N, CA, C, O and CB atoms as a CASP TS submission, in Angstrom:
PFRMAT TS
TARGET T0000
AUTHOR 0000-0000-0000
METHOD Language model
MODEL 1
PARENT N/A
ATOM      1  N   MET     1     -63.703   7.716   5.889  1.00  0.00           N
ATOM      2  CA  MET     1     -62.458   6.943   5.692  1.00  0.00           C
ATOM      3  C   MET     1     -62.115   6.866   4.164  1.00  0.00           C
ATOM      4  O   MET     1     -62.738   7.286   3.189  1.00  0.00           O
ATOM      5  CB  MET     1     -62.616   5.478   6.309  1.00  0.00           C
ATOM      6  N   GLY     2     -60.773   6.108   4.278  1.00  0.00           N
ATOM      7  CA  GLY     2     -60.293   6.700   3.238  1.00  0.00           C
ATOM      8  C   GLY     2     -59.582   7.342   2.056  1.00  0.00           C
ATOM      9  O   GLY     2     -59.003   7.056   1.008  1.00  0.00           O
ATOM     10  N   ARG     3     -60.052   8.648   3.020  1.00  0.00           N
ATOM     11  CA  ARG     3     -59.549  10.172   2.503  1.00  0.00           C
ATOM     12  C   ARG     3     -58.097  10.461   2.126  1.00  0.00           C
ATOM     13  O   ARG     3     -57.343  10.093   3.026  1.00  0.00           O
ATOM     14  CB  ARG     3     -59.802  11.208   3.617  1.00  0.00           C
ATOM     15  N   GLU     4     -57.592  10.894   1.293  1.00  0.00           N
ATOM     16  CA  GLU     4     -56.376  11.259   1.523  1.00  0.00           C
ATOM     17  C   GLU     4     -56.143  12.621   2.362  1.00  0.00           C
ATOM     18  O   GLU     4     -56.763  13.647   2.083  1.00  0.00           O
ATOM     19  CB  GLU     4     -55.807  11.292   0.283  1.00  0.00           C
ATOM     20  N   VAL     5     -55.107  12.541   3.513  1.00  0.00           N
ATOM     21  CA  VAL     5     -54.430  13.789   4.075  1.00  0.00           C
ATOM     22  C   VAL     5     -53.814  14.374   3.370  1.00  0.00           C
ATOM     23  O   VAL     5     -52.863  13.828   2.810  1.00  0.00           O
ATOM     24  CB  VAL     5     -53.676  13.701   4.991  1.00  0.00           C
ATOM     25  N   THR     6     -54.172  15.888   3.106  1.00  0.00           N
ATOM     26  CA  THR     6     -52.756  16.438   2.650  1.00  0.00           C
ATOM     27  C   THR     6     -52.808  18.038   3.767  1.00  0.00           C
ATOM     28  O   THR     6     -53.764  18.806   3.880  1.00  0.00           O
ATOM     29  CB  THR     6     -52.707  16.793   0.449  1.00  0.00           C
ATOM     30  N   PRO     7     -51.742  18.112   4.305  1.00  0.00           N
ATOM     31  CA  PRO     7     -51.283  19.378   5.254  1.00  0.00           C
ATOM     32  C   PRO     7     -52.092  20.660   4.343  1.00  0.00           C
ATOM     33  O   PRO     7     -51.974  20.678   3.117  1.00  0.00           O
ATOM     34  CB  PRO     7     -49.202  19.607   5.346  1.00  0.00           C
ATOM     35  N   SER     8     -52.615  21.331   4.805  1.00  0.00           N
ATOM     36  CA  SER     8     -52.875  22.778   4.351  1.00  0.00           C
ATOM     37  C   SER     8     -51.676  23.815   3.926  1.00  0.00           C
ATOM     38  O   SER     8     -50.813  23.630   4.784  1.00  0.00           O
ATOM     39  CB  SER     8     -53.586  23.420   5.490  1.00  0.00           C
ATOM     40  N   GLN     9     -51.413  24.380   3.413  1.00  0.00           N
ATOM     41  CA  GLN     9     -50.393  25.442   3.130  1.00  0.00           C
ATOM     42  C   GLN     9     -50.810  26.761   3.269  1.00  0.00           C
ATOM     43  O   GLN     9     -51.382  27.480   2.450  1.00  0.00           O
ATOM     44  CB  GLN     9     -49.892  25.347   1.852  1.00  0.00           C
ATOM     45  N   VAL    10     -50.366  27.044   4.687  1.00  0.00           N
ATOM     46  CA  VAL    10     -50.470  28.482   5.606  1.00  0.00           C
ATOM     47  C   VAL    10     -49.198  29.383   5.630  1.00  0.00           C
ATOM     48  O   VAL    10     -48.278  29.042   6.373  1.00  0.00           O
ATOM     49  CB  VAL    10     -50.754  28.128   7.236  1.00  0.00           C
ATOM     50  N   GLY    11     -49.076  30.522   4.863  1.00  0.00           N
ATOM     51  CA  GLY    11     -47.910  31.483   5.393  1.00  0.00           C
ATOM     52  C   GLY    11     -46.314  30.581   4.122  1.00  0.00           C
ATOM     53  O   GLY    11     -45.113  30.711   4.360  1.00  0.00           O
ATOM     54  N   GLY    12     -46.977  29.699   2.792  1.00  0.00           N
ATOM     55  CA  GLY    12     -45.896  29.462   2.183  1.00  0.00           C
ATOM     56  C   GLY    12     -45.973  27.895   2.205  1.00  0.00           C
ATOM     57  O   GLY    12     -46.764  27.223   2.867  1.00  0.00           O
ATOM     58  N   PRO    13     -44.922  27.409   1.286  1.00  0.00           N
ATOM     59  CA  PRO    13     -44.660  26.042   1.491  1.00  0.00           C
ATOM     60  C   PRO    13     -43.927  25.347   2.180  1.00  0.00           C
ATOM     61  O   PRO    13     -43.849  24.120   2.245  1.00  0.00           O
ATOM     62  CB  PRO    13     -44.441  25.658   0.758  1.00  0.00           C
ATOM     63  N   SER    14     -42.935  26.758   3.129  1.00  0.00           N
ATOM     64  CA  SER    14     -42.133  26.056   4.521  1.00  0.00           C
ATOM     65  C   SER    14     -43.096  26.040   5.689  1.00  0.00           C
ATOM     66  O   SER    14     -42.816  25.478   6.748  1.00  0.00           O
ATOM     67  CB  SER    14     -40.692  26.993   5.081  1.00  0.00           C
ATOM     68  N   GLN    15     -43.943  26.510   5.524  1.00  0.00           N
ATOM     69  CA  GLN    15     -44.901  26.257   6.838  1.00  0.00           C
ATOM     70  C   GLN    15     -46.335  25.021   6.718  1.00  0.00           C
ATOM     71  O   GLN    15     -47.489  25.451   6.711  1.00  0.00           O
ATOM     72  CB  GLN    15     -45.634  27.946   7.172  1.00  0.00           C
ATOM     73  N   CYS    16     -46.129  23.946   6.657  1.00  0.00           N
ATOM     74  CA  CYS    16     -47.655  23.233   6.428  1.00  0.00           C
ATOM     75  C   CYS    16     -48.091  23.075   7.929  1.00  0.00           C
ATOM     76  O   CYS    16     -47.387  22.967   8.933  1.00  0.00           O
ATOM     77  CB  CYS    16     -47.640  21.521   5.527  1.00  0.00           C
ATOM     78  N   PHE    17     -49.346  23.092   7.803  1.00  0.00           N
ATOM     79  CA  PHE    17     -50.001  23.103   9.161  1.00  0.00           C
ATOM     80  C   PHE    17     -51.518  22.236   8.647  1.00  0.00           C
ATOM     81  O   PHE    17     -52.109  22.226   7.567  1.00  0.00           O
ATOM     82  CB  PHE    17     -50.236  24.975   9.870  1.00  0.00           C
ATOM     83  N   LEU    18     -51.757  21.651   9.773  1.00  0.00           N
ATOM     84  CA  LEU    18     -52.990  20.051   9.858  1.00  0.00           C
ATOM     85  C   LEU    18     -53.727  20.736  10.707  1.00  0.00           C
ATOM     86  O   LEU    18     -53.412  21.646  11.475  1.00  0.00           O
ATOM     87  CB  LEU    18     -52.465  18.198  10.627  1.00  0.00           C
ATOM     88  N   THR    19     -55.390  19.889  10.374  1.00  0.00           N
ATOM     89  CA  THR    19     -56.507  20.590  11.010  1.00  0.00           C
ATOM     90  C   THR    19     -56.607  19.735  11.937  1.00  0.00           C
ATOM     91  O   THR    19     -55.843  18.771  11.984  1.00  0.00           O
ATOM     92  CB  THR    19     -57.784  20.883  10.274  1.00  0.00           C
ATOM     93  N   THR    20     -57.675  19.965  12.936  1.00  0.00           N
ATOM     94  CA  THR    20     -57.862  18.679  14.053  1.00  0.00           C
ATOM     95  C   THR    20     -58.240  17.688  13.354  1.00  0.00           C
ATOM     96  O   THR    20     -57.927  16.563  13.744  1.00  0.00           O
ATOM     97  CB  THR    20     -58.932  18.808  15.242  1.00  0.00           C
ATOM     98  N   GLU    21     -58.974  17.842  12.201  1.00  0.00           N
ATOM     99  CA  GLU    21     -59.538  16.322  11.263  1.00  0.00           C
ATOM    100  C   GLU    21     -58.596  16.237  10.596  1.00  0.00           C
ATOM    101  O   GLU    21     -58.958  15.491   9.687  1.00  0.00           O
ATOM    102  CB  GLU    21     -60.913  16.238  10.229  1.00  0.00           C
ATOM    103  N   GLU    22     -57.138  16.630  10.347  1.00  0.00           N
ATOM    104  CA  GLU    22     -56.166  16.140   9.748  1.00  0.00           C
ATOM    105  C   GLU    22     -55.430  15.115  10.784  1.00  0.00           C
ATOM    106  O   GLU    22     -55.265  13.895  10.786  1.00  0.00           O
ATOM    107  CB  GLU    22     -55.358  17.260   9.218  1.00  0.00           C
ATOM    108  N   VAL    23     -55.120  16.023  11.535  1.00  0.00           N
ATOM    109  CA  VAL    23     -54.325  15.116  12.715  1.00  0.00           C
ATOM    110  C   VAL    23     -54.932  13.926  13.131  1.00  0.00           C
ATOM    111  O   VAL    23     -54.236  12.923  12.977  1.00  0.00           O
ATOM    112  CB  VAL    23     -54.144  15.854  14.031  1.00  0.00           C
ATOM    113  N   ALA    24     -55.979  13.776  13.589  1.00  0.00           N
ATOM    114  CA  ALA    24     -56.734  12.896  13.733  1.00  0.00           C
ATOM    115  C   ALA    24     -56.735  11.820  12.689  1.00  0.00           C
ATOM    116  O   ALA    24     -56.594  10.674  13.115  1.00  0.00           O
ATOM    117  CB  ALA    24     -57.788  13.438  13.906  1.00  0.00           C
ATOM    118  N   ALA    25     -56.829  11.938  11.785  1.00  0.00           N
ATOM    119  CA  ALA    25     -56.600  11.008  10.505  1.00  0.00           C
ATOM    120  C   ALA    25     -55.129  10.382  10.757  1.00  0.00           C
ATOM    121  O   ALA    25     -54.788   9.219  10.972  1.00  0.00           O
ATOM    122  CB  ALA    25     -56.661  11.950   8.928  1.00  0.00           C
ATOM    123  N   ARG    26     -54.518  11.362  10.671  1.00  0.00           N
ATOM    124  CA  ARG    26     -52.812  10.749  10.862  1.00  0.00           C
ATOM    125  C   ARG    26     -52.632   9.981  11.766  1.00  0.00           C
ATOM    126  O   ARG    26     -51.965   9.001  11.433  1.00  0.00           O
ATOM    127  CB  ARG    26     -51.702  11.696  11.182  1.00  0.00           C
ATOM    128  N   TYR    27     -53.047  10.015  13.101  1.00  0.00           N
ATOM    129  CA  TYR    27     -53.152   8.938  14.194  1.00  0.00           C
ATOM    130  C   TYR    27     -54.037   8.312  14.384  1.00  0.00           C
ATOM    131  O   TYR    27     -54.053   7.700  15.452  1.00  0.00           O
ATOM    132  CB  TYR    27     -53.013   9.217  15.229  1.00  0.00           C
ATOM    133  N   ARG    28     -55.276   8.154  13.377  1.00  0.00           N
ATOM    134  CA  ARG    28     -56.023   6.945  13.588  1.00  0.00           C
ATOM    135  C   ARG    28     -56.852   7.142  14.571  1.00  0.00           C
ATOM    136  O   ARG    28     -57.328   6.198  15.202  1.00  0.00           O
ATOM    137  CB  ARG    28     -55.283   5.826  13.846  1.00  0.00           C
ATOM    138  N   THR    29     -57.194   8.679  14.883  1.00  0.00           N
ATOM    139  CA  THR    29     -58.141   8.310  16.361  1.00  0.00           C
ATOM    140  C   THR    29     -58.954   9.424  16.056  1.00  0.00           C
ATOM    141  O   THR    29     -58.610   9.927  14.987  1.00  0.00           O
ATOM    142  CB  THR    29     -57.345   8.368  18.154  1.00  0.00           C
ATOM    143  N   SER    30     -59.810   9.938  16.542  1.00  0.00           N
ATOM    144  CA  SER    30     -61.597  11.091  16.383  1.00  0.00           C
ATOM    145  C   SER    30     -60.793  12.232  16.670  1.00  0.00           C
ATOM    146  O   SER    30     -59.698  12.406  17.206  1.00  0.00           O
ATOM    147  CB  SER    30     -63.346  10.903  17.865  1.00  0.00           C
ATOM    148  N   PRO    31     -61.531  12.847  16.234  1.00  0.00           N
ATOM    149  CA  PRO    31     -61.214  14.673  16.195  1.00  0.00           C
ATOM    150  C   PRO    31     -61.490  15.054  17.634  1.00  0.00           C
ATOM    151  O   PRO    31     -60.773  15.884  18.193  1.00  0.00           O
ATOM    152  CB  PRO    31     -62.424  15.764  15.030  1.00  0.00           C
ATOM    153  N   ALA    32     -62.580  14.434  18.296  1.00  0.00           N
ATOM    154  CA  ALA    32     -62.619  14.779  19.619  1.00  0.00           C
ATOM    155  C   ALA    32     -61.595  14.306  20.565  1.00  0.00           C
ATOM    156  O   ALA    32     -61.485  14.918  21.628  1.00  0.00           O
ATOM    157  CB  ALA    32     -63.749  14.419  20.053  1.00  0.00           C
ATOM    158  N   THR    33     -60.882  13.367  20.341  1.00  0.00           N
ATOM    159  CA  THR    33     -59.385  12.681  21.276  1.00  0.00           C
ATOM    160  C   THR    33     -58.510  13.919  20.898  1.00  0.00           C
ATOM    161  O   THR    33     -58.013  14.398  21.917  1.00  0.00           O
ATOM    162  CB  THR    33     -58.485  10.817  20.582  1.00  0.00           C
ATOM    163  N   VAL    34     -58.095  14.720  19.546  1.00  0.00           N
ATOM    164  CA  VAL    34     -57.484  15.458  19.475  1.00  0.00           C
ATOM    165  C   VAL    34     -57.596  16.731  20.022  1.00  0.00           C
ATOM    166  O   VAL    34     -56.669  17.504  20.261  1.00  0.00           O
ATOM    167  CB  VAL    34     -57.366  15.379  18.638  1.00  0.00           C
ATOM    168  N   ARG    35     -59.189  16.962  20.270  1.00  0.00           N
ATOM    169  CA  ARG    35     -59.439  18.323  21.272  1.00  0.00           C
ATOM    170  C   ARG    35     -59.108  17.816  22.436  1.00  0.00           C
ATOM    171  O   ARG    35     -58.302  18.539  23.020  1.00  0.00           O
ATOM    172  CB  ARG    35     -60.979  19.007  21.401  1.00  0.00           C
ATOM    173  N   TRP    36     -59.427  16.784  23.062  1.00  0.00           N
ATOM    174  CA  TRP    36     -59.023  16.448  24.527  1.00  0.00           C
ATOM    175  C   TRP    36     -57.277  16.865  24.875  1.00  0.00           C
ATOM    176  O   TRP    36     -56.907  17.658  25.740  1.00  0.00           O
ATOM    177  CB  TRP    36     -59.314  14.623  24.730  1.00  0.00           C
ATOM    178  N   TRP    37     -56.523  16.196  24.072  1.00  0.00           N
ATOM    179  CA  TRP    37     -54.998  16.221  23.817  1.00  0.00           C
ATOM    180  C   TRP    37     -54.826  17.285  24.114  1.00  0.00           C
ATOM    181  O   TRP    37     -54.099  17.419  25.099  1.00  0.00           O
ATOM    182  CB  TRP    37     -54.387  15.950  22.567  1.00  0.00           C
ATOM    183  N   ARG    38     -55.416  18.680  23.411  1.00  0.00           N
ATOM    184  CA  ARG    38     -55.460  19.917  23.524  1.00  0.00           C
ATOM    185  C   ARG    38     -55.726  20.776  24.699  1.00  0.00           C
ATOM    186  O   ARG    38     -55.083  21.714  25.170  1.00  0.00           O
ATOM    187  CB  ARG    38     -56.131  20.144  22.783  1.00  0.00           C
ATOM    188  N   GLN    39     -57.274  20.000  25.192  1.00  0.00           N
ATOM    189  CA  GLN    39     -57.523  20.293  26.334  1.00  0.00           C
ATOM    190  C   GLN    39     -56.541  20.116  28.000  1.00  0.00           C
ATOM    191  O   GLN    39     -56.108  20.940  28.805  1.00  0.00           O
ATOM    192  CB  GLN    39     -58.598  19.661  26.224  1.00  0.00           C
ATOM    193  N   VAL    40     -56.521  18.840  27.933  1.00  0.00           N
ATOM    194  CA  VAL    40     -55.548  18.388  28.801  1.00  0.00           C
ATOM    195  C   VAL    40     -54.126  19.008  29.131  1.00  0.00           C
ATOM    196  O   VAL    40     -53.649  19.131  30.259  1.00  0.00           O
ATOM    197  CB  VAL    40     -55.363  17.264  28.391  1.00  0.00           C
ATOM    198  N   GLY    41     -53.522  19.388  27.887  1.00  0.00           N
ATOM    199  CA  GLY    41     -52.717  20.155  27.337  1.00  0.00           C
ATOM    200  C   GLY    41     -51.234  19.617  27.685  1.00  0.00           C
ATOM    201  O   GLY    41     -50.249  20.308  27.425  1.00  0.00           O
ATOM    202  N   ASN    42     -51.121  18.209  28.353  1.00  0.00           N
ATOM    203  CA  ASN    42     -49.759  17.745  28.225  1.00  0.00           C
ATOM    204  C   ASN    42     -49.833  16.536  27.638  1.00  0.00           C
ATOM    205  O   ASN    42     -49.400  15.567  28.261  1.00  0.00           O
ATOM    206  CB  ASN    42     -49.014  17.663  29.449  1.00  0.00           C
ATOM    207  N   TYR    43     -50.542  16.324  25.987  1.00  0.00           N
ATOM    208  CA  TYR    43     -50.555  15.071  25.224  1.00  0.00           C
ATOM    209  C   TYR    43     -50.637  15.682  24.203  1.00  0.00           C
ATOM    210  O   TYR    43     -51.415  16.630  24.092  1.00  0.00           O
ATOM    211  CB  TYR    43     -51.535  14.000  25.409  1.00  0.00           C
ATOM    212  N   GLY    44     -49.937  15.317  23.333  1.00  0.00           N
ATOM    213  CA  GLY    44     -50.390  15.525  21.723  1.00  0.00           C
ATOM    214  C   GLY    44     -49.439  16.740  21.156  1.00  0.00           C
ATOM    215  O   GLY    44     -48.615  17.402  21.786  1.00  0.00           O
ATOM    216  N   PRO    45     -49.750  16.815  19.994  1.00  0.00           N
ATOM    217  CA  PRO    45     -49.111  17.986  19.170  1.00  0.00           C
ATOM    218  C   PRO    45     -49.647  19.249  19.617  1.00  0.00           C
ATOM    219  O   PRO    45     -50.852  19.393  19.822  1.00  0.00           O
ATOM    220  CB  PRO    45     -49.369  17.877  17.625  1.00  0.00           C
ATOM    221  N   LYS    46     -48.788  20.182  19.778  1.00  0.00           N
ATOM    222  CA  LYS    46     -49.178  21.698  20.147  1.00  0.00           C
ATOM    223  C   LYS    46     -49.593  22.500  19.263  1.00  0.00           C
ATOM    224  O   LYS    46     -48.807  22.926  18.416  1.00  0.00           O
ATOM    225  CB  LYS    46     -48.221  22.415  20.652  1.00  0.00           C
ATOM    226  N   GLY    47     -50.906  22.868  19.278  1.00  0.00           N
ATOM    227  CA  GLY    47     -51.603  23.471  18.197  1.00  0.00           C
ATOM    228  C   GLY    47     -51.597  24.902  18.824  1.00  0.00           C
ATOM    229  O   GLY    47     -51.518  25.284  19.991  1.00  0.00           O
ATOM    230  N   ILE    48     -51.705  25.539  17.659  1.00  0.00           N
ATOM    231  CA  ILE    48     -52.057  27.290  17.916  1.00  0.00           C
ATOM    232  C   ILE    48     -53.445  27.149  17.441  1.00  0.00           C
ATOM    233  O   ILE    48     -54.056  26.199  16.952  1.00  0.00           O
ATOM    234  CB  ILE    48     -51.042  28.666  16.873  1.00  0.00           C
ATOM    235  N   LYS    49     -53.886  28.802  17.826  1.00  0.00           N
ATOM    236  CA  LYS    49     -55.183  29.122  17.594  1.00  0.00           C
ATOM    237  C   LYS    49     -55.060  30.190  16.410  1.00  0.00           C
ATOM    238  O   LYS    49     -54.289  31.128  16.613  1.00  0.00           O
ATOM    239  CB  LYS    49     -55.910  29.638  18.933  1.00  0.00           C
ATOM    240  N   VAL    50     -55.832  30.133  15.040  1.00  0.00           N
ATOM    241  CA  VAL    50     -55.782  31.117  14.217  1.00  0.00           C
ATOM    242  C   VAL    50     -56.892  31.517  13.881  1.00  0.00           C
ATOM    243  O   VAL    50     -57.548  30.850  13.082  1.00  0.00           O
ATOM    244  CB  VAL    50     -55.152  30.919  13.283  1.00  0.00           C
ATOM    245  N   GLY    51     -57.350  32.628  14.372  1.00  0.00           N
ATOM    246  CA  GLY    51     -58.901  33.024  14.325  1.00  0.00           C
ATOM    247  C   GLY    51     -59.783  32.088  15.110  1.00  0.00           C
ATOM    248  O   GLY    51     -59.600  31.921  16.316  1.00  0.00           O
ATOM    249  N   ARG    52     -60.828  31.418  14.379  1.00  0.00           N
ATOM    250  CA  ARG    52     -61.481  30.292  15.256  1.00  0.00           C
ATOM    251  C   ARG    52     -61.198  29.176  14.944  1.00  0.00           C
ATOM    252  O   ARG    52     -62.078  28.326  15.082  1.00  0.00           O
ATOM    253  CB  ARG    52     -62.781  30.231  15.313  1.00  0.00           C
ATOM    254  N   ARG    53     -60.031  28.818  14.474  1.00  0.00           N
ATOM    255  CA  ARG    53     -59.352  27.406  13.834  1.00  0.00           C
ATOM    256  C   ARG    53     -58.395  26.916  15.104  1.00  0.00           C
ATOM    257  O   ARG    53     -57.855  27.745  15.837  1.00  0.00           O
ATOM    258  CB  ARG    53     -58.256  27.728  12.191  1.00  0.00           C
ATOM    259  N   VAL    54     -58.269  25.728  15.255  1.00  0.00           N
ATOM    260  CA  VAL    54     -56.835  25.416  15.704  1.00  0.00           C
ATOM    261  C   VAL    54     -56.013  24.533  14.603  1.00  0.00           C
ATOM    262  O   VAL    54     -56.548  23.799  13.773  1.00  0.00           O
ATOM    263  CB  VAL    54     -56.896  24.581  17.141  1.00  0.00           C
ATOM    264  N   LEU    55     -54.614  24.746  14.755  1.00  0.00           N
ATOM    265  CA  LEU    55     -54.029  24.240  13.623  1.00  0.00           C
ATOM    266  C   LEU    55     -52.883  23.913  14.118  1.00  0.00           C
ATOM    267  O   LEU    55     -52.356  24.714  14.890  1.00  0.00           O
ATOM    268  CB  LEU    55     -53.954  25.056  12.486  1.00  0.00           C
ATOM    269  N   TYR    56     -52.101  22.460  13.753  1.00  0.00           N
ATOM    270  CA  TYR    56     -51.129  21.761  14.496  1.00  0.00           C
ATOM    271  C   TYR    56     -49.645  21.777  13.199  1.00  0.00           C
ATOM    272  O   TYR    56     -49.664  21.377  12.035  1.00  0.00           O
ATOM    273  CB  TYR    56     -51.900  19.978  15.005  1.00  0.00           C
ATOM    274  N   SER    57     -48.881  22.190  13.724  1.00  0.00           N
ATOM    275  CA  SER    57     -48.020  22.697  12.714  1.00  0.00           C
ATOM    276  C   SER    57     -47.175  21.218  12.159  1.00  0.00           C
ATOM    277  O   SER    57     -46.846  20.680  13.216  1.00  0.00           O
ATOM    278  CB  SER    57     -46.954  24.005  13.432  1.00  0.00           C
ATOM    279  N   LEU    58     -46.864  20.659  11.429  1.00  0.00           N
ATOM    280  CA  LEU    58     -46.262  19.254  10.808  1.00  0.00           C
ATOM    281  C   LEU    58     -45.235  19.378  11.816  1.00  0.00           C
ATOM    282  O   LEU    58     -45.478  18.673  12.795  1.00  0.00           O
ATOM    283  CB  LEU    58     -45.695  19.114   9.027  1.00  0.00           C
ATOM    284  N   ALA    59     -44.051  20.119  11.903  1.00  0.00           N
ATOM    285  CA  ALA    59     -43.203  20.053  12.522  1.00  0.00           C
ATOM    286  C   ALA    59     -43.589  20.132  14.106  1.00  0.00           C
ATOM    287  O   ALA    59     -42.567  20.193  14.790  1.00  0.00           O
ATOM    288  CB  ALA    59     -42.424  20.896  11.992  1.00  0.00           C
ATOM    289  N   SER    60     -44.639  20.144  14.773  1.00  0.00           N
ATOM    290  CA  SER    60     -45.316  19.859  16.052  1.00  0.00           C
ATOM    291  C   SER    60     -45.629  18.211  15.917  1.00  0.00           C
ATOM    292  O   SER    60     -45.285  17.337  16.714  1.00  0.00           O
ATOM    293  CB  SER    60     -46.782  20.875  16.254  1.00  0.00           C
ATOM    294  N   CYS    61     -46.221  18.086  14.940  1.00  0.00           N
ATOM    295  CA  CYS    61     -46.703  16.533  14.889  1.00  0.00           C
ATOM    296  C   CYS    61     -45.465  15.700  15.041  1.00  0.00           C
ATOM    297  O   CYS    61     -45.421  14.902  15.977  1.00  0.00           O
ATOM    298  CB  CYS    61     -47.484  16.096  13.423  1.00  0.00           C
ATOM    299  N   GLU    62     -44.397  15.813  14.165  1.00  0.00           N
ATOM    300  CA  GLU    62     -42.939  15.344  14.356  1.00  0.00           C
ATOM    301  C   GLU    62     -42.651  15.251  15.323  1.00  0.00           C
ATOM    302  O   GLU    62     -42.593  14.160  15.891  1.00  0.00           O
ATOM    303  CB  GLU    62     -42.012  15.917  13.942  1.00  0.00           C
ATOM    304  N   GLU    63     -42.364  16.369  15.871  1.00  0.00           N
ATOM    305  CA  GLU    63     -41.887  16.608  17.346  1.00  0.00           C
ATOM    306  C   GLU    63     -42.214  15.482  18.213  1.00  0.00           C
ATOM    307  O   GLU    63     -41.376  14.726  18.704  1.00  0.00           O
ATOM    308  CB  GLU    63     -42.528  17.875  17.983  1.00  0.00           C
ATOM    309  N   PHE    64     -43.650  15.400  18.398  1.00  0.00           N
ATOM    310  CA  PHE    64     -44.616  14.655  19.180  1.00  0.00           C
ATOM    311  C   PHE    64     -44.791  13.060  18.883  1.00  0.00           C
ATOM    312  O   PHE    64     -45.322  12.196  19.580  1.00  0.00           O
ATOM    313  CB  PHE    64     -45.925  15.341  18.963  1.00  0.00           C
ATOM    314  N   GLU    65     -44.208  12.978  17.704  1.00  0.00           N
ATOM    315  CA  GLU    65     -43.783  11.170  17.330  1.00  0.00           C
ATOM    316  C   GLU    65     -42.511  10.971  17.449  1.00  0.00           C
ATOM    317  O   GLU    65     -42.077   9.819  17.442  1.00  0.00           O
ATOM    318  CB  GLU    65     -44.060  10.558  15.763  1.00  0.00           C
ATOM    319  N   ARG    66     -41.503  12.290  17.609  1.00  0.00           N
ATOM    320  CA  ARG    66     -40.057  11.434  18.284  1.00  0.00           C
ATOM    321  C   ARG    66     -40.041  11.097  19.997  1.00  0.00           C
ATOM    322  O   ARG    66     -39.272  10.319  20.563  1.00  0.00           O
ATOM    323  CB  ARG    66     -38.522  12.566  18.016  1.00  0.00           C
ATOM    324  N   GLN    67     -41.013  11.840  20.561  1.00  0.00           N
ATOM    325  CA  GLN    67     -41.351  12.059  22.128  1.00  0.00           C
ATOM    326  C   GLN    67     -41.809  10.495  21.741  1.00  0.00           C
ATOM    327  O   GLN    67     -40.900   9.670  21.831  1.00  0.00           O
ATOM    328  CB  GLN    67     -42.675  13.524  22.861  1.00  0.00           C
ATOM    329  N   GLN    68     -42.984  10.051  21.363  1.00  0.00           N
ATOM    330  CA  GLN    68     -43.493   8.946  21.486  1.00  0.00           C
ATOM    331  C   GLN    68     -42.347   7.952  21.382  1.00  0.00           C
ATOM    332  O   GLN    68     -42.117   7.271  22.381  1.00  0.00           O
ATOM    333  CB  GLN    68     -44.540   8.805  20.581  1.00  0.00           C
ATOM    334  N   ALA    69     -41.551   7.773  20.224  1.00  0.00           N
ATOM    335  CA  ALA    69     -40.715   6.559  20.060  1.00  0.00           C
ATOM    336  C   ALA    69     -39.662   6.699  21.144  1.00  0.00           C
ATOM    337  O   ALA    69     -39.189   5.710  21.703  1.00  0.00           O
ATOM    338  CB  ALA    69     -40.056   6.421  18.568  1.00  0.00           C
ATOM    339  N   SER    70     -39.327   7.852  21.412  1.00  0.00           N
ATOM    340  CA  SER    70     -38.261   7.504  22.737  1.00  0.00           C
ATOM    341  C   SER    70     -38.745   6.970  23.979  1.00  0.00           C
ATOM    342  O   SER    70     -38.254   6.017  24.583  1.00  0.00           O
ATOM    343  CB  SER    70     -37.554   8.740  23.248  1.00  0.00           C
ATOM    344  N   GLY    71     -39.882   7.745  24.363  1.00  0.00           N
ATOM    345  CA  GLY    71     -40.716   7.127  25.752  1.00  0.00           C
ATOM    346  C   GLY    71     -40.813   5.813  25.166  1.00  0.00           C
ATOM    347  O   GLY    71     -40.043   5.053  25.754  1.00  0.00           O
ATOM    348  N   GLU    72     -41.444   5.250  24.255  1.00  0.00           N
ATOM    349  CA  GLU    72     -41.624   3.858  24.250  1.00  0.00           C
ATOM    350  C   GLU    72     -40.236   3.047  24.397  1.00  0.00           C
ATOM    351  O   GLU    72     -39.891   2.063  25.052  1.00  0.00           O
ATOM    352  CB  GLU    72     -42.354   3.494  22.956  1.00  0.00           C
ATOM    353  N   ALA    73     -39.544   3.992  23.405  1.00  0.00           N
ATOM    354  CA  ALA    73     -37.790   2.601  23.733  1.00  0.00           C
ATOM    355  C   ALA    73     -37.290   2.784  24.832  1.00  0.00           C
ATOM    356  O   ALA    73     -36.305   2.080  25.052  1.00  0.00           O
ATOM    357  CB  ALA    73     -36.138   2.740  22.733  1.00  0.00           C
ATOM    358  N   ALA    74     -37.655   3.614  25.792  1.00  0.00           N
ATOM    359  CA  ALA    74     -36.913   3.507  27.369  1.00  0.00           C
ATOM    360  C   ALA    74     -37.946   2.848  27.802  1.00  0.00           C
ATOM    361  O   ALA    74     -37.567   2.091  28.696  1.00  0.00           O
ATOM    362  CB  ALA    74     -36.512   4.940  28.380  1.00  0.00           C
ATOM    363  N   LYS    75     -39.044   2.759  27.617  1.00  0.00           N
ATOM    364  CA  LYS    75     -40.306   2.068  28.713  1.00  0.00           C
ATOM    365  C   LYS    75     -39.399   0.115  28.047  1.00  0.00           C
ATOM    366  O   LYS    75     -39.259  -0.767  28.895  1.00  0.00           O
ATOM    367  CB  LYS    75     -43.030   2.640  27.894  1.00  0.00           C
ATOM    368  N   ALA    76     -39.021  -0.099  26.793  1.00  0.00           N
ATOM    369  CA  ALA    76     -38.838  -1.317  26.128  1.00  0.00           C
ATOM    370  C   ALA    76     -37.162  -1.406  27.100  1.00  0.00           C
ATOM    371  O   ALA    76     -37.150  -2.382  27.851  1.00  0.00           O
ATOM    372  CB  ALA    76     -38.917  -1.209  24.045  1.00  0.00           C
ATOM    373  N   SER    77     -36.333  -0.861  27.131  1.00  0.00           N
ATOM    374  CA  SER    77     -34.855  -0.788  27.802  1.00  0.00           C
ATOM    375  C   SER    77     -35.142  -0.805  29.290  1.00  0.00           C
ATOM    376  O   SER    77     -34.079  -0.684  29.899  1.00  0.00           O
ATOM    377  CB  SER    77     -33.930   0.655  27.381  1.00  0.00           C
ATOM    378  N   ALA    78     -36.248  -0.916  30.151  1.00  0.00           N
ATOM    379  CA  ALA    78     -36.363  -0.765  31.556  1.00  0.00           C
ATOM    380  C   ALA    78     -36.481  -1.868  32.404  1.00  0.00           C
ATOM    381  O   ALA    78     -36.579  -1.705  33.620  1.00  0.00           O
ATOM    382  CB  ALA    78     -37.342  -0.043  31.812  1.00  0.00           C
TER
END
């Protein structure tokens, strides 16, 4: 813990991708949980396979966060 998480630059500065470990740190969970989200397929940011690695675009993570925020707002108003 205490390690600063910085997105990996793949494909230039306009496309930032996070590794499974970086996504786990972002959401304060374990890498195994992030892998489970991917396996289940209907939760968490969408990842893409690049060779043997799975990477998550920063835009996908931000979209997941917006969905979570709007879902929580909808639950609170119901």
